[in-house]
C-alpha positions in Angstrom: -0.6 0.0 -0.1 0.9 3.8 -0.7 1.0 6.4 1.4 -1.0 9.2 0.1 1.2 11.9 0.2 3.7 9.6 -1.6 1.7 7.3 -4.2 5.4 6.2 -5.8 5.9 4.7 -2.4 9.5 6.0 -2.8 11.2 7.0 0.5 14.0 9.5 0.6 16.9 8.0 1.7 20.0 10.5 1.3 19.8 13.8 0.3 23.3 15.4 -0.4 23.9 19.5 -1.5 27.2 20.9 -1.7 27.0 24.7 -2.1 29.3 27.4 -3.1 28.3 31.1 -2.8 26.4 30.5 -6.2 25.9 26.9 -7.4 25.8 23.8 -5.9 25.2 20.1 -6.9 24.1 16.8 -5.5 22.3 13.7 -5.0 18.8 12.4 -3.7 18.9 8.8 -3.7 15.3 7.2 -3.2 14.1 3.6 -1.7 11.6 1.2 -2.4 10.8 0.0 0.8 7.4 -2.2 0.1 9.7 -3.6 -3.0 13.0 -4.4 -2.0 13.9 -6.6 -4.6 14.1 -3.1 -6.4 17.2 -1.2 -7.2 17.8 2.3 -5.0 17.1 5.0 -7.5 19.2 7.9 -8.0 18.8 11.4 -9.4 21.7 13.7 -10.1 20.9 18.1 -8.9 23.3 21.0 -10.9 22.8 24.1 -11.0 21.7 26.6 -14.4 21.4 29.3 -14.3 18.1 30.0 -15.1 14.7 29.2 -14.0 13.9 26.5 -12.1 17.5 27.0 -11.3 18.1 23.5 -10.9 18.7 19.9 -13.9 17.6 16.6 -12.7 19.7 13.5 -14.6 18.3 9.9 -12.9 21.2 7.9 -12.9 18.9 5.0 -14.8 19.3 5.6 -18.2 16.2 4.6 -18.7 14.2 7.2 -16.9 15.2 10.4 -17.7 11.5 11.3 -18.0 10.3 13.8 -15.7 7.6 12.0 -15.0 9.4 9.3 -13.8 8.3 8.3 -9.8 11.9 9.4 -8.9 12.2 12.8 -11.2 8.9 14.2 -10.1 9.9 13.6 -5.9 13.6 14.6 -6.7 12.0 18.3 -8.2 9.3 18.5 -6.2 12.3 18.8 -3.2 14.4 20.6 -4.7 11.7 23.4 -5.2 10.8 23.3 -1.6 14.8 23.6 -0.6 15.2 26.5 -2.7 12.2 28.4 -1.9 13.5 28.7 1.4 16.6 28.9 1.1 17.3 31.5 -2.3 20.1 33.0 -0.5 22.2 29.4 -0.8 22.7 30.5 -4.8 22.5 34.4 -4.8 18.7 34.4 -5.3 15.3 36.2 -3.2 12.3 34.4 -2.5 10.7 36.1 -5.6 12.8 33.1 -7.7 10.2 30.9 -6.3 7.0 31.4 -6.5 4.6 29.2 -4.9 3.1 27.0 -7.0 
């Protein structure tokens, strides 16, 4: 059974971000707690100079589609983090409007 807040069934395993004054990079790892036979999912994060200010790359070459569950969840997490800490990358709250 999946959680209504997270219908994909993914669970955050690890989030690592490294910042300098205006840029960042990192990775988000997800696990499938209800499907232990499935491999963990990894999404790489890179800074970009235009909205949404980050680029996501799925480590799985077959899951580059932005609609893939791990990509959707990574996007949601990054938008949340940057909305509340825009100054970490030289931005303001106005750069991250609420949905």
